[in-house]
N, C-alpha and C positions, 0 to 999 in steps of 0.2 A: 017662568023663564027657564029656557032649556039648560040642562046640565052639560058642562064641557066633557068631551069624550075622554076617557081614561086611557092614557098611554103608558104601557109597561116597558120600562127600559132595562137593558141587561147591565149588570154591574161591570165597571171597567176592569176589575180584577176578578176573574171567575174563581169560584170556590171560596172557602173560608179565608179571611184575611189573617195571615200569621205574621210573626216578627220577621221570618226569613223573607217573605214576599215583600215586605216594606223595605228591607235592606237592599234587595235586588233592584227595586224601583229607584231607590236613592242613588245606587251606584250608576245606573243608566243615566240619571239626571246629571250627575257629576261629570260623566264622560262627555255629555252633550254640551256642558257649559265650558269646560277647559279644553283648549286646543291641543292636538297631538303634537308633542315636541319632536323635532327632527332628531334622527339617530346620530349619536356622537361619532365623529370621524375616527377611523382606525388609527392606531398608534404604531409606529415602527419602533421596535424594542432594541434591535441590534442589526448591524450589517456586517457581512463577512465576505472576503474574496479569496478564492483558492486557485491561483494560477498554476498550470501544468502544461506540458507538451501535449498530453492526451486531450485535454480540454480545460477551459477556465470556467469555474463556477462562481456565481454571485448569489448570495443568500440574503434575503430580507426577512428577518423574524418579526412577526407582528402579533397583535392580540386578537385578531379575527380573520376570517377568510376574506380574500380580496378578489375583485374582478379585474382582469387584466386583458389588454389587447396589445399586440405587437406586430411590427412589420420591419422589413429591411429596406434600405435605400442604397443604391450603388453610386459610385463616382462622386465623392469618396464613399467607401463602404461604411454604413452605419446601421445600428440596430436601435429602433425607436420603440419605447415601451410606455403605454399609458395605464396608470393605476387609478381606478375609481375609488371614491369613498376615503380619500386620504388627503391630509393636509401636510405641507412641508414642515419638517421639524429638524432640529440640529443633528439628531442621530442619522437621518436620511442624508443630510448635507455632508456628513462625514465620509460618505461613500467616495466622494471625489478624491480625498487624500489617501484612500486605501488602494488605489490602482497603482501597481508598481511599474517602473520603467521596463523591467524585464518580462512583463506579461507577454506571452507569445501572441495574444489575439486582441487585447484591448489597449488602445493608445491612451484614451482618456474617457471620462464620463461627465456629462453635464446633467444637472438636476434642477428642475424648476416647476413652479405652480402653473400648469398649462391653462387651466380654467378652474373655477370654484369646484372644490372636491375632486380635482383630477391632477395628479402629479405626473410629469413626463420625465423619463430618463432617456438620454441619447448617448449611446455607446459609440464613440469613434473607434473604428476597427483598423487593425494592421493588415488584415486580409479578409477575403470572403469567408463567411462562416455559416454553419447550419445550427440555428438556435433551437433549443428546447426550453420552453417556458411552462412551468407546472407548479402546483401547490402541494404541500405536504401537511397532513393532519398532525396535531400535537402528539409527540411521543417522547418518552423519557423526560428529560429536563427542558425540552424544546416546546415552544408554543407553535402557532401556525407559522409555516414557512413558505415564502414565495421564492422559487428557484429559477435562475437563468443559467443554463448550461450552454456554453459556446464551443461547439465542435468545429474542427477544420472540415472543409468540403471533402478533402481526401484524408481519410482516417490514417492515423499513424500506424505503420506496419511494424509489429514488434521485431520481426527478423531484420528488416531494413534498418531499423533504429539500432539494433544490436551490432550489425555489421558496420554501420556508419560510425558509431562511437568507437568500435574496435577496441574496447577497453581491455579485453583479455590479452591483446597483443603486448601490453606492457609486461605481462607475466611471461610472454613467450621467451624472453631472454633467459630468465632463470629456469624456465622449463626445459629449454633445449640444451643448456650448458651441461647438466649432469651427464647427458648422453655423449656430448662431444669429448670431454676430457676422459671419459671412461676407458677408451682403448689405450691411450698412452700415458698422460700424466695423472698421478694419483693425488697430488696436493689439492687441485680444485674440488675433488670428490669428497675430501675429508670434511670440509665444512664450507658451505657457500659464503657466509658472511665472514668467516675467520680467515680465508685465504687472502683476500685483498689486503687487509691490514698487515699480514705477515710480510708480504712483499713490500708494502708501502714503507714500513719502518726503515728498510735498507735504502730505499730510493731517495733522491734529493727532495727537499721539502716542496719545491715548486709544483710537481705533478700531484702531490698528495691530496690537496683539497678537492681536485676534480673528481677522483673516484668516490670520495666519501659522500659527495652531494647526491649521488644517484643510487640509493639503497635498492630500489626494485631491480635494477639491472646488475645484480651481484656478479653473475658469471662473466658478463661483458667487461667487468672491471679488470679482469686478467689482461685485457688488451693493452692498457697503458704500460705493462711490464715489457712489451715488445721492444720499444726503443730504449728503455731505462737500464735494466740490469745487465751489465756486461758479462760477468762470469760468476756472480755470487750464487744464485740458486741452482739446485740440481737440474730443474727443467730448462737448462741452457739449450738442450737439443729441441725443447718444445717451442722455442721462439718462433719458428716458422708456422707452428700449428695454430696459435691464437690469431695470427695474421689472416688466414682464410676465414676466421669467424666473422670478420667485418661484413663481408657480403652476405653472410648467412641469415641475419635477423629478419629477412623478408617473412611476412606472415605465412605464406604458403608453406615454407619449410617448417614452421612451427606447428601448423595445423596438421601436417602429415609427417609423422615421425617414421623414418625408415629404419627400423631395426630388422636386419636380415631381409630387407626387401618387402617387409610387411607394411601395409598401409594402416595406420592407427587413426580412427576417426575421432573427431571432437565429441566430447560429452557435454551436453547442455543441461544445466541445473537451473530450475526456476525457483527463485527465493521470493517468498511472499510475506513482506512485513504487514502484519494485520492492521485493520482499522485505517485511520487517516482522514484528513479534512474534517467534515462535519462530525465524524465519528471518532471521538478521542480514545475509545476503549476504556479500560478500567483506569481509575485515578487513585493514587495512593494518598495516604494521610498527609504527606508533605507536598502534595500537589503534582506529583510526577504523573505524566500522562503515558499510558501504554503505547500509544501510536508513536511517540518520540523515541522511547527506549528501543522498541523492536526495529525501527528504521535504522537506528545507530548500530545495533547488533548485526542486522542484515548487511549493512555496508562493510562492516569489519569482516563478516563471513565471506562476502563476495571477493574481497581482496585476497583473503587466504586461499580460497578455492582456485582463483585464477593464477595463483603461484604454482599450482599443481600441473603436471603434464596433461595436455590435451583436455583441459577443462575450461568452460566459459560459463558465464552466469547471466541470466536475465532477471531483473527485479520487476515484480508486478507493479510496484510504485517506487520511484526514487526521490519523492518529495512528499510534502504534507498535503495530500489531496485524496479524495475518496475514490475507491475502485470497487464496483459491485462484485459480489462473490462469484457470479457466473463469468464476469469479464476476466477475473483473475485466472480462473481455470482455462478459459478460452485463450488467453495470452500464452499460457504454458503449452497448450496444444499447438498453437500457431508456430512456435519455434521448435516444435517436436522435442520437447524437454524429455530428458531421460529420468529426471527426478523432480518432484515438487515438494518443497519444504516451506511450510507456513510457520511463522515465528510470532509468538504471543507472550504476554506476561499475565499470569493467572490472577484471579481475584475470587474471594469467597466471602460469605457473610460474616464469618468469624475471622478476626485478625490473627488468630493463632495458627491458621493453616499455613504450611510451608513446604518447600521442596519443588524440584523440577519434575516434569512429566512429559511423556511422549505418547501421542494418540494416533491411531489409524482408524479408517472407516470400519463400521460394523454392518454386516448384513442382517443380523438378528436382533439388534438392539444394543444398548449401552452395557458395558461390563460392570458399571457401578452407578449408584444414584448420583454421585458427584459428577461422573463423566457425562451423564445425561443432562444434568443441570447446566454444566459448562457448555455442552454442544448447543443447547437451546439458547443460551446467552450469546454465544458467538454467532449463531445463525440470525440473530436480530440485527446484525450489522447493516443489512440493506435498508431496514426500516429507519434506523437512526442516521445512517450516512445519507440516505435519500435517493431512492431509485424512481425514475419516471416509469410508472407501470404501463402507461399507454404506449410508449415507444420502446419498451424493453424488448430486445431482440428475442423472438421466440426460439430461435436456434440456440442462442446462448443459454436461455433459460432451460432448454431441454437437457443441457449438459448436467444440470444439477438433479436430474431425475436419477433413479436408482439403476444406473447402467453399469456400475462397477462389477467387475468379474471376480470370481474367487481367486484367479491367478494374480490379479492386480493387488488384492488384499493380502495374499500370501507374500508377494514381493515387498509390499509396504511393511509387513510385520518384520521381515528380515532387515530392512533398512532401519526400522524403528528400534529393533534390538541392538543393532550395531551402534547407533547414535546414543541410545540410553546407556549402553555399557561405557561409552567414553565420558558421558556427562557425569556418571556416578563417581568417576575419579576426581572430579573437581567440585562437585556440589552435592548437597543432600537430595535424595529422591523423595518425591511425595509417595510414590508406589514403586516397588522394585520390578514391575513388569510393564510392558507396553499395554496401554488401555485402548478400548474401542468405543466409539460412539458415532452418531450420525451427523458429523460435521459436513455441512454443504460444500465447503471449499475443498474437501478431499475426494469429491465424487468424479474426478476425471477417470474415465473407464480404461484408459490405456497408459497411465503414468503412475508408477509407485509414488505414493503421497503420504507424508507424515505432517503432524502439527505438533510443534514443540512449545510447551509452556515453560519458559526459562526459569521462572520463579514466581512467587506470590507477591504481586505489587501491593496487595492489601495487608501484607505483613510488614510492619515498619522496618524490621531488621533487613528483610529481603529487598524492600524498596531501596534502602540505602545501598545494598550491593548492586542492584540493577543500575543505579546512577553512577557507579564506580567504573571508570574506564578499564581498570585491570580486570574486573570480573567480566565485563562485556567481552574483553579479548580472550579470556579463558573459555567462556562459553563458545565463542566463535571457533577457537582452536579445537575444542572437543568435538563440535559438530563436524568440522572438517575431517578429523581423524575417523569419525564414525562413517562418513560418506566414503572415504578411501577404503576403509575395511569392507564396506558393502560391495564396492566395485571390484575389489580384489577377489572376493568370493563369488561375485555374480557379474562377470563381465557383460557389458551391454551388447545386445545383438547388433549386427551390421544393419545400417539403414540405407535408404536410397541416396542420401547426401553424404558427402565426405568432408564437408567444411562446416 
């Protein structure tokens, strides 16, 4: 009987069979037996809305990156956003209640599960907008963020906005009046607030309340004395003089002061309250946020500066919203600012650090390790606040390059010394000299620029001072005096505009 042919087979697992080989084979078997589970839907962790005239921002903070598509629909204007890999949850639904009636661009928002794993947001708009939709990687305390920035089709022009508000015109009355009484009556020059009460005491009680209700128009208060005092005060002969003051408050007269036929141009100061919106800045142990404190100080400073002759102020932000560093500088340049003053509240790793500081830009590097550390921290504002890198204006970004001149830095040093000298009279200084570092927001090549750290918000004692209205007012008054000192020693050059 013939023998069956011998067939030699190769082993299923080549090489020696080891424990590791068996474990690998077992793992493959398990993967083939158990089905692959679907990925869990992303979770919305927080929703925030930051309305402002410049633009409205809506932020959805979530635990993973999201895929988004969006389009606009006219008549009526709407923005439609579809977010994939998302299930509707109470946090996302709360977005509906966060839209404010005063929002300049959003009328309301509707949220719904459009189809499985896709949530649709529909923004009903008040006008046509240019949307920017982008995502931000985790940074600081934030997770992934999905951002909707709703810009007007026609961007807000800082000069037009400043002229339209005409806020400095409220100060034109006090500004013009010291010049008006100077030739003849001395009582108004003695003290602006003191003069009206002195006359009012003698006048009948009926007219008294009216002047008291208008503090900003101190000098104009002299006008009610025209019909009232018959023969009591010495300025009896001055009665005809206040009468012509009535037609004089027009803004043009206030913008152009004619001392000896000389035209005095307006001086424009850009005040920059740091941080804002998504970027809270430093936070004190009591929960005080830097962005709130510096905005309050900036508003006080604005009011005080606009009480001065021929001064007007532009705020880079006048509410709680984020402005990129380059846009802050660009806003100042658009209004042809004579000065740029950025206001902050310092923070350090140690709570014992204290004192106020003034910084200017440095061409050669920081003057101290602390100054370098602080500049690096402040320059992170764009990452935390959230800048759309893809659409970031290259022209604006170029402003932050090292274009500053030696002359600009020298002028900034003069301004910094004048302001620091005044602050030293009301607060402890962190260092007795103006410091230098590479702050991005100080890189306007043609505007003297300083950054003021009003106090250390990380120091509990100084945090309490920063929350105090009286201290905020003192700081604002000191900065005002410093700016006046600087202009007295360094009058601004004539510019093409006179308004």
